[in-house]
C-alpha positions as CSV (number, residue, x, y, z in Angstrom):
1,M,21.2,-10.6,13.3
2,N,19.8,-8.4,10.5
3,S,18.9,-11.5,8.4
4,N,17.1,-12.9,11.5
5,G,15.2,-9.6,11.7
6,F,14.0,-9.9,8.1
7,S,12.9,-13.5,8.6
8,R,11.0,-12.6,11.7
9,I,9.2,-9.8,9.8
10,L,8.3,-12.3,7.0
11,N,7.1,-14.9,9.5
12,G,5.0,-12.3,11.3
13,L,3.4,-11.1,8.0
14,N,2.7,-14.7,7.1
15,Q,0.8,-15.2,10.3
16,I,-1.1,-12.0,10.0
17,S,-2.1,-12.7,6.4
18,K,-3.8,-15.9,7.6
19,T,-6.2,-14.0,9.9
20,K,-9.4,-12.3,8.9
21,S,-8.7,-9.1,10.8
22,V,-6.7,-7.5,7.9
23,K,-9.9,-6.9,6.0
24,D,-9.9,-3.5,7.8
25,Y,-8.0,-1.3,5.4
26,L,-6.7,1.0,8.2
27,I,-5.2,-2.0,10.0
28,V,-3.5,-3.1,6.7
29,G,-2.1,0.4,6.3
30,L,-0.8,0.8,9.8
31,I,0.9,-2.6,9.7
32,S,2.3,-2.0,6.2
33,G,3.6,1.5,7.0
34,A,5.3,0.2,10.2
35,V,7.0,-2.5,8.2
36,G,8.1,0.0,5.6
37,S,9.7,2.1,8.3
38,I,11.5,-1.0,9.7
39,V,12.8,-1.8,6.3
40,I,14.5,1.5,5.6
41,E,15.9,1.6,9.2
42,L,17.4,-1.9,8.6
43,V,18.9,-0.6,5.4
44,N,20.6,2.1,7.5
45,L,22.0,-0.5,9.8
46,L,23.2,-2.7,6.9
47,L,25.0,0.2,5.3
48,G,26.6,1.2,8.6
49,K,24.9,4.6,8.7
50,K,25.3,6.5,11.9
51,L,22.4,8.9,11.4
52,L,19.4,6.6,12.0
53,F,15.8,7.8,11.5
54,G,15.3,7.1,15.2
55,K,18.1,9.4,16.2
56,L,16.8,12.0,13.8
57,A,13.3,11.8,15.2
58,S,14.4,11.9,18.8
59,S,16.3,15.2,18.1
60,M,12.9,16.8,17.8
61,I,12.3,16.5,21.6
62,I,15.7,15.5,23.1
63,N,18.9,17.4,23.3
64,P,21.2,16.2,20.5
65,L,24.0,15.7,23.0
66,R,21.9,12.9,24.5
67,S,20.7,11.4,21.2
68,N,23.3,8.5,21.4
69,R,21.7,7.1,24.5
70,L,19.8,3.9,23.9
71,K,16.6,5.0,25.7
72,N,16.5,8.1,23.6
73,I,17.1,6.2,20.4
74,L,14.3,3.9,21.3
75,I,11.9,6.9,21.8
76,G,13.0,8.1,18.4
77,E,12.4,4.7,16.8
78,L,8.9,4.7,18.2
79,M,8.3,8.1,16.7
80,H,9.6,6.9,13.4
81,L,7.3,3.8,13.4
82,T,4.3,5.9,14.4
83,V,4.9,8.3,11.5
84,G,5.5,5.4,9.1
85,A,2.3,3.6,10.2
86,S,0.3,6.9,9.8
87,I,1.6,7.3,6.2
88,G,0.7,3.7,5.5
89,A,-2.9,4.3,6.8
90,A,-3.1,7.4,4.5
91,I,-2.0,5.2,1.5
92,T,-4.7,2.6,2.2
93,T,-7.3,5.4,2.7
94,L,-6.4,6.6,-0.8
95,L,-6.6,3.0,-2.2
96,K,-10.0,2.6,-0.6
97,K,-11.3,5.5,-2.7
98,T,-9.4,4.9,-5.9
99,G,-8.8,1.1,-6.0
100,K,-5.4,-0.6,-5.9
101,D,-4.5,-0.5,-9.5
102,F,-1.0,1.1,-10.0
103,L,-0.4,0.3,-6.3
104,I,3.4,0.6,-6.4
105,I,3.2,4.0,-8.2
106,K,0.8,5.4,-5.6
107,G,2.9,4.1,-2.7
108,T,6.1,5.5,-4.2
109,F,4.5,8.9,-4.7
110,A,3.3,8.9,-1.1
111,G,6.9,8.1,-0.1
112,L,8.2,11.1,-2.1
113,L,5.6,13.4,-0.5
114,A,6.9,12.2,2.9
115,W,10.5,13.0,1.7
116,I,9.5,16.5,0.7
117,G,7.2,17.2,3.7
118,L,9.1,15.5,6.6
119,H,12.7,15.5,5.5
120,N,13.2,18.6,3.5
121,L,10.6,20.9,5.0
122,G,11.3,19.5,8.5
123,N,15.0,20.5,8.1
124,R,14.0,23.9,6.6
125,M,11.7,24.6,9.6
126,D,14.3,23.5,12.2
127,L,12.2,20.6,13.5
128,F,15.3,18.5,14.0
129,S,18.3,19.4,16.1
130,I,20.4,17.0,14.1
131,K,20.5,17.9,10.4
132,P,22.0,16.2,7.4
133,H,23.8,18.9,5.3
134,S,25.6,17.1,2.5
135,T,24.0,16.5,-0.9
136,K,24.9,12.9,-0.6
137,N,22.8,12.5,2.5
138,H,19.8,14.2,1.0
139,F,20.0,12.0,-2.1
140,F,20.2,8.9,0.0
141,A,17.2,10.1,2.0
142,F,15.3,10.4,-1.4
143,I,16.2,6.7,-2.2
144,Q,15.1,5.6,1.3
145,H,11.7,7.2,1.0
146,V,11.2,5.7,-2.4
147,L,12.1,2.3,-0.9
148,Y,9.6,3.0,1.9
149,G,6.8,3.6,-0.6
150,I,7.7,0.4,-2.6
151,S,8.0,-1.8,0.5
152,T,4.9,-0.5,2.1
153,S,2.9,-1.0,-1.1
154,A,4.2,-4.5,-1.4
155,V,3.1,-5.4,2.1
156,I,-0.3,-3.8,1.5
157,K,-0.7,-6.1,-1.6
158,Y,0.4,-9.1,0.5
159,L,-1.9,-8.5,3.4
160,A,-5.0,-7.1,1.9
161,K,-7.9,-9.4,1.1
162,T,-9.5,-9.3,-2.3
163,D,-12.5,-7.4,-1.0
164,T,-10.5,-4.9,1.1
165,F,-10.5,-2.3,-1.6
166,Q,-13.1,-1.5,-4.3
167,D,-12.7,-2.8,-7.8
168,T,-10.3,-0.8,-9.9
169,S,-11.4,0.8,-13.2
170,I,-9.4,-1.8,-15.2
171,T,-11.0,-4.7,-13.3
172,K,-14.5,-3.3,-13.7
173,T,-14.0,-2.9,-17.5
174,E,-12.7,-6.4,-17.9
175,R,-15.5,-7.9,-15.8
176,Q,-18.2,-5.9,-17.8
177,S,-16.6,-7.1,-21.0
178,S,-16.7,-10.7,-20.0
179,E,-20.3,-10.5,-18.8
180,R,-21.2,-8.9,-22.1
181,N,-19.5,-11.7,-24.0
182,L,-21.3,-14.3,-21.9
183,E,-24.6,-12.6,-22.6
184,Y,-24.0,-12.8,-26.4
185,M,-23.1,-16.5,-26.1
186,K,-26.4,-17.5,-24.5
187,P,-28.6,-19.6,-26.8
188,F,-31.7,-17.9,-28.1
189,S,-34.9,-19.0,-26.4
190,P,-38.4,-18.1,-27.6
191,S,-39.8,-18.7,-24.2
192,G,-39.7,-15.0,-23.4
193,L,-41.9,-14.1,-26.4
194,E,-45.6,-13.5,-26.0
195,P,-47.8,-16.3,-27.5
196,N,-49.7,-14.0,-29.8
197,S,-46.8,-11.9,-31.0
198,P,-45.8,-12.1,-34.7
199,E,-42.4,-13.4,-33.7
200,S,-44.0,-16.3,-31.8
201,Q,-46.3,-17.1,-34.7
202,V,-43.4,-17.3,-37.1
203,L,-41.5,-19.7,-34.8
204,Q,-44.6,-21.9,-34.4
205,Y,-45.4,-22.2,-38.1
206,K,-45.1,-25.7,-39.4
207,Y,-44.3,-26.3,-43.1
208,P,-46.7,-28.8,-44.8
209,T,-45.4,-32.2,-45.4
210,A,-46.0,-34.3,-48.6
């Protein structure tokens, strides 16, 4: 069932990537962030984790004694997807200003900021009624948020058109260098010289023949 879920996600991304609507960087970010959220929740399911992000999110507004009910878990999953999509939109907003060079690094850093802000500070500020207490759970949450950043960045790279983000500094330098080389390789033409200029007279001088 989980493998079918992954295949459905990939097929959906393939269909979306063929459309022209993903030129909007915010749409790219929202879709990518939502996919990243689904990926880390599927990892929880594959590893048999009982504390899902949906259950953790639902504990913000629902009594923890009712957190195991399906309808409450679905509400939590919607909250989880909304937060993930918002972070994805924030990542693409950053890429719009800075370019998409070092994309994986930027996405991973955004995932780590989410780990610090949502997971650690959220627990510290008692935002969640259900809290992970063991060091193992906190370390696993760290790995999950890194995975979120990497998977979200990968989807952004897959969905975004070439003109969605501005040229990176590296791309600009390479293009300017190639244009400069092409300029040097152009054949010299005296057509741009003025007829009465000394350079033009030198080029027009004919040596006497015997």
